[in-house]
C-alpha positions as CSV (number, residue, x, y, z in Angstrom):
1,M,25.0,19.0,5.7
2,S,25.9,19.7,2.4
3,S,27.3,17.6,-0.2
4,A,30.0,19.4,0.0
5,E,30.8,18.5,3.6
6,E,30.1,15.1,3.9
7,S,32.6,12.7,4.5
8,P,32.9,9.6,1.5
9,A,31.7,7.1,4.0
10,Q,28.3,9.7,5.1
11,R,27.6,10.3,1.3
12,A,27.5,6.4,1.0
13,A,25.3,6.2,3.9
14,R,22.7,8.9,2.4
15,L,22.6,7.7,-0.6
16,R,21.9,3.9,0.2
17,R,19.2,5.1,2.2
18,E,17.7,6.9,-0.6
19,R,18.3,3.7,-2.4
20,R,16.6,1.5,-0.1
21,E,12.6,4.2,0.4
22,A,13.0,4.3,-3.1
23,K,13.0,-0.1,-3.2
24,I,10.7,0.2,-0.4
25,K,8.2,2.6,-2.1
26,E,8.5,0.9,-5.6
27,G,9.1,-2.9,-5.1
28,G,8.2,-3.6,-1.4
29,A,4.4,-4.4,-2.0
30,A,5.6,-6.9,-4.9
31,R,7.9,-8.3,-2.5
32,L,5.6,-8.7,0.3
33,D,3.4,-10.3,-1.7
34,K,5.5,-13.0,-3.2
35,I,6.2,-13.4,0.8
36,T,3.0,-14.1,1.3
37,S,2.0,-16.3,-1.3
38,L,4.9,-18.6,-0.2
39,S,2.9,-19.3,3.0
40,G,0.0,-20.1,1.2
41,R,-2.2,-16.5,2.2
42,T,-3.9,-14.9,-0.2
43,P,-1.5,-11.7,-1.3
44,S,-2.5,-8.7,-1.5
45,A,-2.3,-8.3,-5.4
46,H,-5.1,-11.0,-6.1
47,R,-8.0,-9.3,-3.9
48,E,-10.5,-6.3,-4.6
49,E,-10.5,-4.3,-1.9
50,A,-13.7,-2.0,-1.6
51,S,-11.7,0.3,0.4
52,P,-7.5,1.3,0.9
53,T,-8.5,1.1,5.0
54,P,-11.5,-1.9,5.4
55,S,-13.9,-2.4,8.1
56,L,-13.1,-3.5,11.4
57,Q,-17.1,-5.1,11.2
58,P,-16.4,-8.5,10.5
59,P,-19.0,-9.1,7.6
60,T,-22.1,-11.1,8.5
61,V,-23.5,-13.4,6.0
62,I,-27.3,-12.5,5.4
63,P,-29.3,-15.1,3.4
64,S,-31.3,-13.2,0.3
65,P,-32.8,-14.4,-3.1
66,S,-31.5,-10.7,-4.2
67,P,-27.8,-10.2,-5.3
68,S,-25.3,-8.8,-2.6
69,P,-24.6,-5.0,-2.7
70,E,-21.5,-5.8,-1.3
71,P,-18.0,-5.1,-4.0
72,R,-17.5,-8.8,-4.9
73,P,-13.7,-9.8,-5.7
74,L,-13.1,-10.4,-10.0
75,P,-13.9,-13.9,-11.5
76,R,-10.8,-15.6,-11.8
77,Q,-9.3,-18.3,-14.1
78,A,-10.1,-21.5,-13.0
79,Q,-6.7,-22.4,-13.4
80,P,-4.7,-20.9,-9.9
81,S,-1.5,-21.0,-12.5
82,M,-2.5,-17.8,-14.6
83,P,-2.0,-15.0,-12.2
84,S,-4.3,-12.5,-12.5
85,P,-2.7,-8.8,-13.4
86,S,-1.2,-6.5,-10.5
87,P,-2.3,-3.2,-9.3
88,S,-0.3,-0.2,-9.6
89,V,2.3,0.5,-7.2
90,D,0.3,3.4,-5.8
91,E,-2.5,1.1,-5.1
92,L,-0.2,-1.1,-3.0
93,S,2.0,1.5,-1.0
94,P,3.9,0.6,2.0
95,E,1.7,2.5,4.3
96,M,-1.5,1.2,2.6
97,I,-0.5,-2.8,3.1
98,R,0.4,-1.6,7.4
99,E,-2.4,-0.3,7.6
100,Q,-4.4,-3.1,5.7
101,Q,-2.0,-5.4,8.3
102,E,-3.7,-3.3,10.9
103,A,-7.0,-3.6,10.2
104,F,-7.1,-7.4,9.3
105,R,-4.9,-7.6,13.4
106,A,-7.6,-5.9,14.8
107,L,-10.3,-7.9,13.0
108,L,-9.3,-11.0,14.4
109,R,-8.6,-9.5,17.9
110,Q,-12.5,-8.4,18.5
111,S,-13.5,-10.0,21.5
112,A,-15.7,-12.6,20.6
113,P,-19.8,-11.5,21.4
114,S,-21.2,-13.3,24.4
115,P,-24.6,-15.1,23.2
116,G,-27.4,-12.4,24.5
117,E,-25.7,-10.1,21.6
118,Q,-25.5,-12.4,18.3
119,D,-26.0,-15.8,18.1
120,V,-23.5,-18.8,17.8
121,E,-24.9,-19.2,14.1
122,E,-23.5,-16.0,13.3
123,D,-20.4,-16.0,14.7
124,P,-17.5,-15.8,12.0
125,T,-15.5,-17.9,14.3
126,M,-17.3,-20.5,14.3
127,K,-18.8,-19.5,10.6
128,L,-14.6,-21.0,9.6
129,V,-14.9,-23.6,12.1
130,N,-18.0,-25.3,10.6
131,A,-16.6,-24.4,6.8
132,L,-13.5,-26.5,7.6
133,M,-14.8,-29.5,9.8
134,G,-17.5,-29.8,7.2
135,G,-20.4,-27.7,8.6
136,M,-21.5,-26.4,5.7
137,G,-24.5,-27.2,3.5
138,G,-22.5,-27.8,0.5
139,M,-19.4,-27.2,-1.2
140,G,-18.5,-26.1,-5.1
141,G,-15.9,-27.4,-7.0
142,M,-12.5,-25.8,-6.4
143,G,-10.7,-24.2,-8.9
144,G,-8.2,-26.4,-10.8
145,M,-10.2,-29.5,-9.8
146,P,-12.8,-32.1,-11.2
147,G,-16.1,-29.4,-10.7
148,A,-14.3,-25.8,-9.7
149,D,-16.7,-23.0,-11.0
150,P,-15.4,-21.3,-14.2
151,S,-15.8,-18.2,-12.7
152,G,-14.3,-18.7,-9.4
153,G,-16.6,-19.5,-7.7
154,A,-16.9,-16.3,-5.4
155,G,-20.5,-16.4,-4.9
156,T,-21.9,-16.8,-1.1
157,S,-24.7,-19.7,-1.5
158,A,-28.3,-18.4,0.3
159,D,-29.1,-22.2,0.9
160,A,-26.0,-23.0,2.6
161,P,-26.2,-21.9,6.3
162,G,-22.7,-22.4,7.2
163,G,-21.6,-20.7,4.3
164,L,-18.5,-18.1,4.6
165,S,-18.1,-14.7,2.5
166,P,-15.3,-14.6,0.5
167,D,-14.0,-11.1,2.0
168,L,-13.8,-12.6,5.7
169,A,-12.4,-16.0,4.5
170,S,-10.0,-13.5,2.5
171,S,-9.2,-11.4,5.6
172,L,-8.2,-14.1,8.1
173,G,-5.7,-14.9,5.3
174,L,-7.2,-18.1,3.7
175,P,-5.6,-19.0,0.2
176,P,-7.9,-17.8,-3.3
177,F,-8.8,-21.6,-3.9
178,V,-10.1,-21.8,-0.2
179,S,-12.0,-19.1,0.0
180,N,-13.8,-20.2,-3.4
181,M,-14.6,-23.8,-2.2
182,L,-16.5,-21.8,0.8
183,G,-18.3,-19.2,-0.5
184,S,-18.9,-21.3,-4.0
185,V,-22.8,-22.3,-5.0
186,M,-23.5,-25.2,-3.3
187,Q,-23.5,-28.0,-6.1
188,Q,-24.2,-32.2,-5.9
189,P,-20.1,-33.5,-5.5
190,T,-19.4,-36.4,-6.9
191,E,-18.2,-39.7,-5.0
192,E,-14.4,-38.6,-6.3
193,Q,-14.3,-34.7,-5.3
194,K,-16.5,-35.7,-1.7
195,M,-12.9,-37.6,-1.4
196,A,-10.8,-34.8,-2.5
197,L,-12.5,-32.1,-0.7
198,M,-12.7,-33.8,2.6
199,M,-8.8,-34.6,2.2
200,W,-8.5,-30.7,1.9
201,K,-10.7,-30.1,4.7
202,I,-8.4,-32.6,6.4
203,V,-5.1,-30.7,5.7
204,H,-6.7,-27.5,6.4
205,T,-7.5,-28.3,9.7
206,V,-4.4,-29.5,10.8
207,F,-2.7,-26.4,9.7
208,A,-5.4,-24.2,11.4
209,I,-4.8,-26.4,14.9
210,A,-0.9,-27.2,14.8
211,P,0.6,-23.8,15.2
212,T,-2.0,-23.0,18.2
213,A,-0.7,-26.2,19.9
214,A,2.8,-26.0,18.9
215,S,3.4,-22.1,20.4
216,G,1.4,-23.2,23.8
217,H,-1.4,-20.6,22.9
218,G,-4.9,-21.2,24.2
219,A,-8.2,-20.2,22.9
220,E,-7.8,-16.2,24.5
221,S,-5.4,-15.2,22.6
222,F,-4.5,-15.5,18.2
223,P,-1.1,-17.3,18.0
224,V,2.0,-15.9,16.6
225,L,2.2,-17.3,13.1
226,Y,5.9,-17.5,11.1
227,D,6.7,-18.6,7.4
228,W,9.7,-19.8,8.5
229,R,10.7,-20.2,5.2
230,A,10.9,-16.1,4.5
231,G,10.7,-15.2,8.3
232,V,7.1,-13.4,8.1
233,N,5.2,-12.8,11.0
234,W,1.5,-13.1,10.2
235,G,-0.4,-12.8,13.6
236,E,1.1,-10.8,16.8
237,S,-1.0,-11.1,20.4
238,D,-2.2,-8.1,22.1
239,A,1.1,-7.5,23.9
240,E,3.3,-7.9,20.8
241,E,1.2,-5.8,18.6
242,S,1.2,-3.1,21.4
243,E,4.8,-3.2,21.3
244,C,5.0,-3.2,17.8
245,I,3.0,0.5,17.9
246,Q,5.3,1.9,20.6
247,R,8.4,1.3,18.9
248,P,7.2,2.7,15.3
249,V,11.2,3.1,14.4
250,A,13.0,-0.5,14.9
251,I,16.5,-1.1,14.5
252,M,17.8,-0.8,10.9
253,I,20.4,-3.4,10.8
254,W,22.8,-2.5,7.7
255,D,22.7,1.6,9.3
256,H,25.0,0.0,11.8
257,F,28.0,-0.4,10.4
258,D,27.6,2.9,8.4
259,G,31.5,4.2,8.5
260,K,33.4,1.5,10.4
261,S,36.6,-0.1,9.6
262,V,35.9,-3.8,10.1
263,L,38.8,-6.3,10.0
264,I,38.0,-10.2,8.4
265,T,40.0,-13.6,9.6
266,G,38.9,-16.1,7.3
267,A,38.0,-14.2,4.4
268,S,39.4,-16.7,1.8
269,G,37.3,-19.4,3.4
270,F,33.3,-21.2,2.3
271,L,31.6,-18.6,4.7
272,G,34.5,-15.9,4.6
273,T,33.5,-15.0,0.9
274,A,29.6,-15.1,1.4
275,L,30.3,-12.6,4.5
276,V,32.8,-10.1,2.7
277,H,30.5,-9.8,-0.3
278,R,27.4,-9.3,1.9
279,I,29.5,-6.6,3.5
280,I,30.3,-4.7,0.6
281,D,26.9,-5.2,-2.0
282,R,24.8,-4.1,1.1
283,T,26.7,-1.9,3.8
284,S,28.0,1.0,4.0
285,A,31.6,0.5,5.9
286,S,33.9,2.2,5.3
287,H,36.7,-0.2,5.1
288,L,37.5,-3.8,5.3
289,Y,41.0,-5.1,6.2
290,L,41.0,-9.1,5.1
291,I,43.6,-11.3,7.2
292,C,44.8,-13.8,4.7
293,R,48.0,-15.5,4.0
294,G,49.6,-15.1,0.7
295,G,47.9,-12.0,0.4
296,L,46.0,-9.7,-2.3
297,P,47.1,-12.5,-5.5
298,R,46.6,-15.7,-3.0
299,L,43.0,-13.9,-2.6
300,R,42.2,-12.9,-5.9
301,E,42.8,-16.5,-7.1
302,Q,41.1,-17.8,-5.0
303,W,37.6,-15.5,-5.8
304,R,38.4,-15.5,-9.5
305,R,38.0,-19.3,-9.5
306,I,35.0,-19.7,-7.5
307,L,33.0,-15.9,-8.2
308,S,32.4,-14.8,-12.0
309,S,34.4,-11.0,-12.0
310,E,31.2,-9.1,-11.8
311,L,30.9,-10.3,-8.5
312,A,34.9,-10.8,-7.2
313,D,35.6,-7.2,-8.7
314,P,34.0,-5.2,-6.2
315,M,35.0,-7.8,-3.4
316,L,38.6,-6.4,-4.1
317,D,38.1,-2.7,-4.4
318,P,41.0,-1.4,-3.3
319,R,39.1,1.8,-2.2
320,R,37.1,0.0,0.2
321,V,39.0,-3.7,1.0
322,T,43.2,-3.9,2.0
323,V,43.8,-7.6,1.7
324,L,46.9,-7.9,4.2
325,D,49.5,-10.9,4.2
326,G,48.6,-12.4,8.3
327,D,49.0,-15.1,10.1
328,I,46.9,-15.8,12.9
329,L,48.9,-18.2,14.3
330,K,51.3,-15.3,15.0
331,P,50.6,-12.6,17.4
332,D,49.8,-9.3,15.5
333,F,49.2,-11.6,12.2
334,G,52.9,-11.4,12.0
335,L,52.5,-8.0,10.2
336,P,55.6,-5.2,11.1
337,P,54.9,-2.9,13.7
338,R,53.8,0.6,11.9
339,E,51.1,-1.7,10.4
340,V,50.0,-3.0,13.5
341,E,49.6,0.2,15.3
342,R,47.9,1.6,12.2
343,L,45.4,-0.9,12.0
344,Q,44.4,-1.1,16.2
345,G,43.6,2.6,15.5
346,V,41.2,1.8,12.8
347,V,39.7,-1.3,13.6
348,E,35.9,-1.4,15.4
349,I,34.5,-4.4,14.5
350,V,36.3,-7.9,14.7
351,I,35.4,-10.9,12.9
352,H,37.3,-14.3,13.2
353,S,36.0,-16.8,11.2
354,A,38.9,-18.6,10.3
355,S,39.6,-21.9,11.4
356,S,39.7,-25.8,10.6
357,I,37.5,-28.0,9.9
358,N,39.4,-31.2,10.2
359,L,37.1,-33.6,12.3
360,G,40.1,-36.3,12.0
361,S,42.5,-34.6,13.5
362,R,43.9,-35.1,17.1
363,L,43.3,-32.1,20.1
364,S,46.8,-31.8,20.3
365,K,47.6,-31.1,16.6
366,I,44.3,-29.2,16.1
367,A,44.1,-27.5,19.4
368,A,47.0,-24.7,18.1
369,V,44.6,-24.0,14.8
370,I,41.6,-23.0,16.7
371,I,42.3,-22.2,20.4
372,G,45.8,-20.5,19.9
373,A,44.6,-18.3,16.8
374,S,41.6,-17.6,18.7
375,E,44.0,-16.5,21.7
376,M,46.1,-14.2,19.2
377,V,43.2,-12.4,17.0
378,S,41.8,-11.9,20.6
379,E,44.6,-10.3,22.2
380,F,44.6,-8.2,19.0
381,A,41.4,-7.2,19.1
382,L,41.5,-6.4,23.0
383,K,44.6,-3.4,22.0
384,C,42.3,-1.5,19.6
385,P,41.1,1.2,21.5
386,K,38.4,2.0,19.2
387,L,36.7,-1.9,19.3
388,D,33.3,-1.8,20.0
389,Q,32.5,-5.7,18.7
390,F,34.2,-9.0,18.2
391,A,32.3,-11.9,16.9
392,Y,33.6,-15.9,17.1
393,I,33.1,-18.0,14.4
394,S,32.1,-21.2,16.7
395,T,29.5,-24.2,15.6
396,A,26.7,-25.4,17.1
397,Y,27.8,-28.8,17.5
398,V,30.2,-27.4,20.4
399,N,27.7,-29.1,22.4
400,A,27.6,-31.9,21.3
401,F,28.5,-34.0,24.3
402,L,25.2,-33.7,25.2
403,Y,23.8,-36.5,23.1
404,A,26.0,-39.1,24.8
405,E,24.2,-37.5,28.6
406,T,20.5,-38.5,27.6
407,D,18.4,-41.3,26.1
408,A,16.3,-38.5,24.4
409,L,15.6,-38.9,21.1
410,D,16.3,-35.5,19.9
411,T,18.8,-33.9,22.2
412,E,18.1,-30.3,22.9
413,V,20.6,-27.4,22.8
414,E,20.2,-23.8,24.6
415,E,22.2,-21.1,23.1
416,K,24.4,-21.0,26.1
417,V,27.7,-22.1,27.5
418,Y,27.3,-26.0,29.0
419,A,30.2,-26.1,32.2
420,L,31.9,-29.4,31.9
421,R,33.1,-32.2,34.0
422,N,36.3,-31.8,35.4
423,A,37.3,-28.6,34.5
424,Q,40.5,-27.3,35.6
425,G,39.4,-24.1,37.3
426,R,39.8,-21.1,34.6
427,A,39.8,-21.8,31.1
428,A,43.2,-20.0,30.6
429,D,44.0,-22.9,32.8
430,E,42.8,-25.5,30.9
431,W,44.1,-23.8,27.6
432,A,47.7,-24.1,29.6
433,L,47.0,-28.0,30.2
434,V,46.0,-28.8,26.6
435,R,49.2,-26.9,25.5
436,S,51.1,-29.1,27.9
437,Q,49.6,-31.9,27.8
438,G,47.4,-32.6,24.4
439,S,44.9,-33.1,26.5
440,S,42.5,-32.3,29.8
441,G,40.5,-33.6,32.2
442,A,37.3,-32.2,30.9
443,Y,37.9,-33.5,26.9
444,E,38.7,-37.1,28.7
445,A,35.2,-36.8,31.0
446,H,32.9,-35.9,27.8
447,E,32.1,-38.0,24.9
448,F,32.8,-35.4,22.2
449,P,32.0,-36.4,18.9
450,W,35.6,-35.0,17.9
451,A,38.7,-32.7,19.3
452,Y,37.3,-30.8,17.1
453,A,34.0,-29.8,19.2
454,Y,35.7,-29.7,22.4
455,A,38.5,-27.2,20.4
456,K,35.6,-24.8,20.4
457,H,34.0,-25.4,22.8
458,L,37.3,-24.1,25.2
459,T,37.5,-21.0,22.8
460,E,34.6,-20.4,23.3
461,R,35.0,-20.1,27.3
462,L,38.2,-18.2,26.9
463,L,36.8,-15.6,24.9
464,M,34.2,-15.0,27.3
465,E,36.4,-14.7,30.4
466,R,39.2,-12.5,28.2
467,F,36.0,-10.3,27.3
468,E,34.2,-10.3,30.6
469,A,36.4,-9.1,32.5
470,R,37.5,-6.5,29.6
471,S,34.1,-5.4,30.0
472,Q,34.2,-5.0,33.6
473,Q,37.0,-2.8,33.7
474,Q,35.2,-0.3,31.5
475,Q,31.9,-1.2,33.3
476,Q,29.7,-2.1,29.8
477,Q,28.3,-4.9,28.1
478,S,29.8,-7.7,26.8
479,R,31.3,-6.9,23.2
480,L,31.6,-11.0,22.5
481,L,29.2,-12.5,20.1
482,I,29.3,-15.8,19.2
483,L,27.9,-17.5,16.4
484,R,27.0,-21.1,16.5
485,P,26.3,-22.2,12.8
486,S,25.3,-26.2,12.0
487,I,26.3,-27.8,9.4
488,I,26.6,-25.0,6.7
489,G,25.8,-25.8,3.0
490,P,25.1,-24.4,-0.6
491,A,23.3,-21.0,-0.5
492,K,19.8,-20.1,-0.7
493,S,20.7,-16.8,-2.2
494,F,24.3,-15.4,-2.6
495,P,26.6,-14.8,-3.6
496,F,24.4,-16.7,-6.1
497,P,22.1,-19.4,-5.6
498,A,23.7,-22.9,-4.7
499,Y,27.1,-21.4,-4.4
500,C,29.0,-23.9,-2.5
501,V,32.5,-24.9,-1.9
502,P,31.9,-28.6,-1.6
503,T,35.2,-29.4,0.6
504,S,33.6,-26.8,3.3
505,S,30.3,-28.2,2.9
506,P,30.0,-31.2,5.8
507,L,27.0,-33.0,4.3
508,T,28.1,-32.6,1.1
509,M,31.0,-34.1,1.9
510,M,29.2,-36.8,3.6
511,I,27.1,-37.4,0.9
512,A,30.3,-37.7,-1.7
513,G,31.8,-39.9,0.9
514,S,29.1,-42.6,1.2
515,A,28.1,-42.7,-3.1
516,L,31.5,-43.2,-3.6
517,D,32.5,-46.3,-1.6
518,P,32.5,-49.0,-3.8
519,S,32.2,-51.5,-0.6
520,K,28.3,-51.0,-1.0
521,G,28.4,-51.9,2.5
522,Y,27.1,-49.1,4.7
523,K,26.6,-49.3,9.6
524,F,25.7,-46.5,10.8
525,H,24.9,-46.1,14.6
526,T,21.9,-44.8,16.0
527,R,19.7,-45.6,19.0
528,C,16.5,-44.0,17.1
529,P,13.8,-46.5,16.8
530,N,13.3,-45.4,13.1
531,P,16.2,-43.6,12.3
532,A,15.5,-42.6,8.4
533,T,12.9,-40.0,9.9
534,Q,14.1,-39.8,13.5
535,S,17.5,-39.0,12.6
536,T,18.0,-35.7,11.4
537,A,21.5,-33.6,10.1
538,D,20.8,-29.8,10.8
539,E,22.1,-28.0,7.7
540,V,22.0,-24.4,6.9
541,P,22.8,-22.0,4.1
542,V,25.7,-19.8,3.9
543,D,24.0,-17.0,3.4
544,I,21.6,-17.6,6.5
545,V,24.5,-17.4,8.7
546,V,25.8,-14.4,7.2
547,D,22.5,-12.5,7.5
548,R,22.4,-14.2,11.3
549,L,25.7,-12.9,11.9
550,L,25.4,-9.2,10.6
551,A,21.4,-8.7,12.6
552,H,22.7,-9.9,15.6
553,L,26.0,-7.7,15.2
554,G,23.7,-5.0,13.9
555,A,21.2,-5.5,17.5
556,R,24.2,-5.9,19.7
557,T,23.1,-9.2,20.9
558,P,25.8,-10.5,23.5
559,G,26.7,-14.3,23.9
560,P,26.7,-17.7,21.9
561,V,23.6,-17.4,19.1
562,H,22.7,-20.4,17.0
563,A,22.8,-19.7,13.1
564,V,20.7,-23.2,12.8
565,S,18.0,-24.3,10.6
566,G,16.0,-25.6,13.5
567,K,13.5,-28.3,14.2
568,R,11.6,-27.0,11.9
569,A,13.7,-27.1,8.8
570,R,16.3,-30.3,9.3
571,W,16.7,-32.7,7.1
572,T,16.0,-36.2,8.0
573,F,18.4,-38.9,7.6
574,Q,16.0,-40.0,4.3
575,D,16.2,-36.7,2.8
576,W,19.9,-36.6,1.9
577,W,20.9,-40.2,2.0
578,C,18.1,-40.0,-1.6
579,A,21.3,-38.1,-3.1
580,V,23.7,-40.7,-2.7
581,N,21.3,-43.6,-4.1
582,I,21.5,-40.8,-7.1
583,L,25.2,-40.3,-8.0
584,N,25.5,-43.8,-7.3
585,P,23.2,-46.2,-8.2
586,S,23.1,-49.7,-7.8
587,P,21.4,-52.4,-10.1
588,R,19.4,-53.5,-7.3
589,G,17.9,-50.6,-6.7
590,P,18.6,-48.0,-3.6
591,V,21.2,-48.7,-1.2
592,L,19.8,-49.1,2.0
593,P,21.9,-48.5,5.3
594,E,22.0,-50.9,8.0
595,W,21.7,-49.4,11.8
596,T,23.0,-50.6,15.4
597,S,23.3,-49.1,18.4
598,S,25.4,-51.7,20.5
599,L,28.3,-50.1,18.7
600,H,29.9,-46.4,20.0
601,W,29.5,-43.8,17.7
602,R,33.5,-44.0,16.4
603,S,33.8,-48.2,16.2
604,P,35.7,-49.3,13.4
605,E,33.3,-51.6,13.2
606,L,31.3,-48.5,11.9
607,H,31.5,-47.3,7.6
608,P,34.5,-44.7,7.6
609,V,32.1,-41.9,6.8
610,A,29.9,-42.4,10.2
611,R,33.0,-42.7,12.4
612,L,34.1,-39.5,10.4
613,H,30.7,-37.9,10.7
614,A,29.8,-39.1,13.9
615,V,26.4,-37.3,14.3
616,I,25.1,-39.6,11.3
617,G,22.0,-41.3,12.9
618,T,21.5,-38.7,16.1
619,S,19.3,-35.6,15.8
620,F,19.9,-32.4,17.6
621,H,16.9,-29.6,18.3
622,F,18.9,-26.3,18.4
623,H,17.4,-23.8,20.3
624,D,17.5,-20.4,18.3
625,D,15.2,-18.0,20.3
626,K,17.4,-15.2,20.3
627,T,17.2,-14.8,16.7
628,E,13.1,-15.4,16.8
629,R,13.5,-12.0,19.2
630,L,15.7,-10.5,16.9
631,W,13.6,-10.9,13.9
632,E,10.0,-9.3,16.5
633,S,12.4,-5.6,16.5
634,L,13.0,-5.7,13.0
635,S,11.1,-2.9,10.9
636,V,9.8,-3.8,8.0
637,E,12.5,-2.3,5.6
638,D,15.1,-5.0,7.6
639,R,12.3,-8.1,7.1
640,L,12.4,-7.7,2.7
641,D,16.2,-7.5,2.9
642,L,17.5,-10.0,6.0
643,Q,17.2,-13.8,5.8
644,L,17.0,-15.5,8.9
645,F,15.6,-18.4,8.2
646,A,16.3,-22.1,6.4
647,M,13.3,-23.0,4.2
648,L,11.4,-26.1,5.0
649,P,12.8,-29.2,4.0
650,S,9.7,-30.5,1.8
651,E,10.9,-27.6,-0.6
652,Y,14.0,-29.1,-1.1
653,A,13.0,-32.9,-1.2
654,A,10.2,-32.7,-3.6
655,P,12.6,-31.9,-6.5
656,V,15.3,-34.6,-8.1
657,W,17.2,-31.6,-9.1
658,V,18.3,-30.6,-5.6
659,H,20.0,-34.0,-4.7
660,E,21.9,-34.2,-8.0
661,R,22.9,-30.9,-7.9
662,R,24.1,-31.9,-4.4
663,A,25.9,-34.9,-6.3
664,A,27.4,-32.7,-9.1
665,L,28.8,-30.2,-6.5
666,A,30.6,-33.2,-4.4
667,V,32.6,-34.6,-7.3
668,G,33.1,-31.3,-9.2
669,V,30.6,-31.8,-12.4
670,N,30.3,-28.5,-14.3
671,D,32.2,-26.2,-11.7
672,A,32.7,-23.4,-14.5
673,M,28.5,-23.5,-14.8
674,R,28.4,-24.2,-10.9
675,W,30.2,-21.4,-9.8
676,N,29.1,-18.8,-12.3
677,A,26.7,-16.1,-10.7
678,K,24.7,-15.8,-14.4
679,A,24.4,-19.5,-13.7
680,R,21.3,-19.6,-11.6
681,L,19.6,-23.1,-10.6
């Protein structure tokens, strides 16, 4: 098709694909190196490869007094903070990177030779274990530590029978200083060096063994290792590798939205703002229809108050965005019939994110805003002949009632709908009872922390009934996606780092409410023996919630999906309590809460913040298996452009500035600077 015959949406999609291909060719290698370095592995730019395709045979260490003829890495500076020069773009093309990764994986998958073929001492795997566990004849100093070899310690000692080739160490994914340490010339270490080296060996032994035990893999397979901060899969089993090879063209998330019309409720909110920004910035959706009370004037005022003009203006471009003055509590949003007919004729994706998050409201007060509004939006959507998908934003704490039904310290919550006792038949019948009586038998039979959580639970079941009936009529897969975010927090990257609307960030408000209470008396409920480290809060950055939503829409994932940090990246109580003491310091030192297991989590004797945010002192393990499986099916391109996993708490907890940033956001300090896209923290 010539450019003259292309529609605007097709032309935009073609240009975006061309820009994306150029991005992969020009910057893909550098981004992969950056992600690699976050996990502690050796980036490609810091390794000298003998050829574009490494040999699949593991190198064998041959003791010899003469210099080795094998190519050796160039010496590096003793200080690890000084990066070595990056190779040219041609040397680090995406094809070369993939070839190197496949070669490394093939090397790791090679079966161990039998004792008759190779002596155990020559087994590279055994050499690695011996090196990590102290089976080497000796070690030189590490770069950046006392006794370091100024040349970087890249050599191999002939007197160290347990030594390991730096090429093999690098191929196995060890950081540069470990590779240098294993291959350095043997020296007589001092007592301080021995202690330091022993600590490093213990740390690396733990990290080498722990992933295998956690993933349930035995010695017969190489474990799947994830850098959960960037979502990078660094190793695959044979079956997974075969599947990847058989699937050369994986899911292209952004292409799913090409030329489609999307209707969004709640666009002016914390999550909705980030969602609209991401769709406008990354997709070629033909048009966005935003339902907002007050219409364009109110939305423009809201966005220009929290965003810079460079971010807000593209989100208000009338060529791609139409703002409708509608009310989700009214049928068809209260729009004129002609406007409704036109809208229903073009809308293909509906994302319902508008909702009250008032945790203190009674069920009779909040039911219409959550359940009734969702019913209205779904009725509108089901009358759209082109409707392809419907996404409902729920909450991961929709199943928080499970905490009261188990004695476990860490409550397990899977990505499914849990049935309730005393449920009155269908969800529609239960909703009718709530409308007429203000409650239901199912609600009274369970310990929900808030009426809000039960309202979301009933809404999920009501929507599933409606869309499953539609799917059975059309004999198609359900078009309903239910996204369950946990506690939504400040952004990791977009619209800009630390983007936040404090009143819509529960953990930020918990910190502010606790810190600004002058009583200095904090009594919280828990059943954990050590609540400071055993009780957790699952907070997930708002931009990760957005990317999980769009990724699962692109993959057509049906049913409930958790958008959470998960067990690997939750905050402990002591993590966020530090911010309370930073914001409101006491002359007597840090203020510590009083814990009790004898009081109900809504007891009036507890601190007001504890009663409102009833999950303080608890711990929930929200499974996110669907996102893990989705990640395995994504293309390299999508992996580079999506962020589906939260950073580890240790990366946030160490610097105090994160806690200070949270505290400042909670009380509105320096709002203008923090809302500006150019104020990069």
